[in-house]
N, C-alpha and C positions, 0 to 999 in steps of 0.2 A: 753236692751240686750236680744237677741232671745234665745229661748230654743229649744232643740231637741224634735220633736214630740215623744209622748210615744211609739208608735209602732216602730219607728226608734231606740229609745233607747233600747227597749227590743231586737230587732234584733241584735243591736251592742253587747249587753251583751251576747246573745246567741252565737254570732260568737266568742267573746273573750273566752267564756267557751270551745267552740269546739276547738279553737286554743290551749288553755291550755291542754285540754285532748289529743290532738294529740302530743304535746310536751312531755307530761308525758308518753304516750305510747312509743314514740320514744326513750326517755331516758331509759326506762325499757328494750326495745329491744336491744339497744346498749350495755347495761350492760350485758345482757344474752349472746350476741355475744362475748363480750370480755372474759366472763367466759367460753366460749367454749360450751355453750348449744345451738347448732345450730338449733335444732328443735323448742325450745321455742322461740328463737329469730325470726325465720322465721314466726311463728304464730303471734308474736306481730307486726312485720313489715306488715303482711297482715291486722291486725286490724287498723294500721295507715292508710293504703291505702284504706280501706273501708270508712274511714272518709274524707280522702283527697287523691284521686286517683293519683294525680301528685306530691305528696310529694317527693322531690328529694333525700333526705337522705335515706328515706325508700326504694325507688327504687334502689338507688345505693348499699346500704348494702345488700338488698335481692339479688341483682344481683351477688355480691361477694359470697354470700352463695350458690347460684345456681351453679356458676362456680366450687366451691369447691366440690360440689356433682356430678360434671360431666356434667352438662347441661350448656355448654358454650354458645350455641346459645341462650338459654333462658336468660342467664345472659346479653349478649350483648343487646338483645332487651330491657330488663329492664333498663339498664344503658343509652341506647339511649333516652328512655322516660325521665329519670332524667336530661339529658343534655338539653332537650327541655325547661324545666323549669329553669334550672341553667346552662346556656351555659358558664359562666365564672368560673365555679367551678373546680379549678386545680386538686384537689384530685380525682374527678370523672374521668377526662381525664386521669390521671395517672393510676388509677386502670383499666380503660378500656384497656389502653396500656399493662398492666400486663397480662390481659386475652388473648389478641392477642399474646403476646410474648410467653406465656405458651402453646398456641395452635400451635406455630411454625411459626407464621406470623410476622417476625421481621419488615417488611416494614409498615404494619398497625400499629404496636406498635410504631414505630418511629413517625408516624403521630400524634398519641395520646399524646406522650410525648412532642412533639413540641407545641401542642395546650395547654397543661398544662403550658409550660414555657411562652407562650404568655400571659396567665392569671397571672402567678406568676413567673417572671424571676429568682428569687432566690430560687425556690422550689428545694432543693438540692436532694431530693429523685428522683424527675423526671429527673434531670440531670444525676444522676448515672444510672437510667434505660435507658435513652437515650444512654449513653455510651455503655451499654450492648447490646442494640438493634443494634447499629452500628457495634459493634464487631461481632455479629451474622451474619451480612450481609457481613463480610470480609472487611469492610471499616476501616482498622486499624488505619490509620492516623487520620481520623475523630474521631474515638473512643478515641484515646490517647489524642486528644485536649479536648474531652468532660470530660475525667477523670481529666485532668488538671484544667478545669473550676470547676469541682465539688469540688476539694480540695482548690481552691481559694475562692469559695463561702462559703464552710464549712470546714475550716482548722482543726477542732477538730472532724470530722465525722469518727469514727473508721471504719465503714463499707466501707467508700470511699477508705481508705488506703488498706483495704482487697481486694476490687475489683481491684484496680490498681495493687496490688501485684500479684494477680492471672493472670491479663492481661499480665504483664511483664513475669511472669513465663511461661505462655502458649505460648507466641509468642517470647521467647528469641532468638535473633539472635546471641548473643555472651555473654561472661561472665559478661560484664558490666550490661547487662539487668538483669542477675540473681542477681547481687549484689543490683541493685535497687529494684528488687522484694523483696529481703530479708529485705531491709530497710523499705519498705512499710509495710510488714507483721509484722515486729517487732513493727512499730509504731501503727498498728492496734491493737495489743495485749496490748501495753502500755496504749492506750486509753480505751480499753475494755478488762480487764483481764479475763472476762468470755468467750471471743471469742476463744475457744479451736481449732477450725478449722483453724484459722489464725496461731496459735502456731504450729499445726501439719504441716501445709504448710511451715512455716518458717524452721522447722527442716529439712524437705525434701529438700528444696531449698539449704540450707547450705551443706547438704551431697552431693548433686549433684555438687555443686561448688567445692567440694573437702575439705571442712572445716569440716571434720568428727567430730573432738573434739567439735567444736562449736555446731554442731547438737546434740551431746550427752549432752552438757551442757544445751541446751534448754529443752530437755526432763527430765534431772535431776532436773532442776529448777522447772519444771511443777510437778514432783513427790514430791518435797519438799512442794509445795503448796497444792497438792492433793495426798496424799500418796496412796489413794485407786483407783486412776484413771486407768481404764484398758487401755485406749488409750495411756496415757503417758508411761505405763509399756511396752506395745507392741511396741511402736515406739522407745523406748530406746533399746529394743532388736534388732529391725530392723536396728538401726544405729550402731550396734556392741558393745553397752554398757552393754549388759546383755545376758545371755543365751537365744537362741531362743527357743520358745515353739514348741511342735510337730505340733500344728496348732493354728490358732488365737482363743482366748477364746471367749466363747459366749458373755460375757459381753462387750468385745472389739467390736465385730461385731455389737451387738445391739446398743451400744452407738454411734459408728461411723455412722451407716446408719440411725438411728433415726434422728441424727443431719443433715444428708446429704439429707434427703428425699425430702424436698421442692425444692431443686435445682438440684437434681440428673440428671434428664433427660436433663435439659439445659446444665449442665456442660459436660456431656458425649457426647451428640449428637452434640451440637453446638460448644463446645470449644475443645473437644478432638477427634472429628471425630470417634466416637465409632462404630465399625463395627461387634463386636462379635455376636450379635443376628442374623444378616443376614448371617454371615459366618456359624453359627451353623445350621440355617435353610437350607442353601444350602447343607451342608454335610448330613443332614437327608434326604433331597429330593433325593440325589443321592443314599443313602443307601436303602430307602424304595421303590424306583422305582414305585411311583404312588399309593402305599397303603394309605388308609385313614380309617376312622371309628375306630380309635385306642384310647386306654386309655393312656393318656399322663400326665406325671408329669413335671412341670416346677420347677426344683429343685434349690432353691435360686432365686425366681421369681422377687425379688426387686419390682420396680414400675410397672412391667408388660410389659416391652418392648418386651418380646418374645411372648406375648399373641397373637397379630394379625398374627404372623408368624407360630405359632404352631396350632392355632385354625382350619385351614383347614384340618389338619391331624387327628383331634380328634373327637371321639365320646363323650368323656368326658376329659376335661382339668382341672387339679387341679394345685395349686401352693403352695409352702411352702417357708417360710422365717423366720429368727430370728427377724427381725425388725418390730414392729407394725407400725412405721411410713411408711415404705416402703409398707407394706401390705395395708394400708389405701389408698395410691396412686394407687395400683393395683386394689383395689375395684372401685375406681373412673374411672379408665381406662376401666374396664370391660373385658369380654371375657372368664372369668373363671367360671366353674361350682362350684368350691369350693376353698377357700384359707385357709391355716392353719399356725399358728405361731408355730415354733419349729425348733430344731437343725436337720440338714439334715440327718446325719447318723442314728440317733435314729428314725427319721421319716421313713426312708427306711426299717430299721430292723423291725419295727412294721407292715409292710405291705407286707408280702411275696407273690410273684407271682401276684402282683396287676396290673402291668403296661406293656404295650407294648413298650413304649418309655419313658426314663428318660432323660431329656435335661437340661443342666446346663451351662449357659453362665457366665463365669468369677466368678463362686462361688468357684470352687476348688482351685483358687488362694489363698484362706485363709486356705488351708490345706497344710501340709508339706508332709509327707509320704502318698501316695495315696492308699496304699494297703487296708486299712480298709474300706474306703468309696466306693472303687471300688467293694469290696466284698459285701458290703451292697446293692449297686445298682444291682449287679448280682442277689442277693436273692430276690429283689423286682420286678425283670423283669420276665415275662413269658418266656418259651422256645422260642428262636428265636427273643426275644426282643432286642431293641437297646438302648445303652447308648451313648449319644453325649455330649461333653463338650469342653470347651476351657480353657487353662491355658497359663500363660506366659512362654516363652521359656528360658531355661538356656543353654547357649552355652557350649557344651561339645564335641567339634569336636575331641579332642584327646581320649576321652573315659575314662579318668582317673580322672575326677573332681567329685564333690559331686552330689548326685542324685537329690537334691533340696537345695535351700537356701532362707532365708528370706531377701528380698531386702529393700532398704531404703524407698520405697513407703509403706511398711507395708504388701506387698503381697509376696507370695512365687513364685519362678521361678523353673521350673522343666526341668530336662534333658529328652530328648526324650526316652532314654533307660529305665529310671525309669517309665515313663508313660506306655511303652509297657510291662514292667515286672509286674506292678501292675495289668494290665488288664489280662495278661496271667494267673497270680496266682489266679485271681477271676473266671477263667473259660470262658473267652470270646474267641470265636473261630475265629472270623474275625475282624481284627483291621485295621482301616485306620487313619493314622496320617499325617496331612498336615501342613506345615509351612505357617503361615499367619500373617499379621500385624493386631492386634486387635484394636489399637487405636493410637493416638499420644499424647505425653507428652513432654513439653518443646520444641516443634517444631520437635521432633524426633519420628519415628515410634516405637511402642512397639511390638517386635516379639513375636509370640505365636504358640501354637499347637492347631489345631482344630481337634478333635478326634471323631470318630464314631466306635463303636465296638458292635458286635452281640453276645448275650449270646448263648452258645452252647445248642444244643437240637433241636428236630424236631418241 
């Protein structure tokens, strides 16, 4: 029996040790990644790649981290290297698709998801992502078939029912689709009682279907399970089951948008045809008549959708929002000189005569009476400064209805007369209020007011 030469044996042992070292480093990096320590995880992935430059998992996960930090191009390059070594790795193809989808390229995303499914035909996460990518392209029949396949492959996948429920809600052609959406959302919650967004959507769908008591029952059941839930309490009021608050509470707004942050842009831009930021920018462009070099506050900045539209006007652009999750997304998007976590009215009151422009896209929909926040904005503006905002419109053609009301969506709608009165009381001398469609919901346009008002003074 032949034996391995000593030199070859030593080389094999060294290689095995190196391999064990790479795996140990990789496992440590993944543990740090899962724990949310992105900086430490990135450093360990770099250590892995120093020992094995083509290690596919390290390249893949480091690419995911790069994307989350805003470097999508760098992420794509790293993941492409990972696929050179592991071309049949379905998860890598799927995550590459996610990056393309989040960058707004649904066609490239579809290609990646289909590659993932060629590698692993029952990869139900990739099937769900494929359905979303098809929906984003407007290929609704193909998307519906993909959602059906998803639930065939994974009949107990709660998120799959949630996705299909949202699809049916967003593209409802008639009441039957609404009832199907409600059934899917209810099933999503039954399979995952922690999925509060599915529960919130279920209540909203039931209310729109006219089953108001069923909607209130959903929120009451939720409150029985979570008596301290600010979202359940707010939505019960929105459905008429409790007295409406003067404005949405800080805890409600923070909880809602922290949970919504990861999918906010995709839902608004791709599913709901969200137009408020552009409409606001257009109103400001008309009001400012070419002025730039201004100090601008994005009031309720969210994920930063307004930043690229406001940046050309600004010498300095700052943002404020209650939601840490939304602010983190805004940081990744970039464009701001500073971002602040805080409640809007208090933030304005603490900064007198600070701004030339205060812009607020769909933030004041979480306020009832607008007098106090408009007065705070006036105080934060310099003389001649402009306040621009959008709110949902309350039809008051007869002039004898309420000034504002809390709707089943959890947002307030405002009568035009109330908007004008709040601005006049705050000392705005020039007010422009335009009727515009802010987004679509349930296949129907959401009417709103796009407002620009100048603070009095030279």
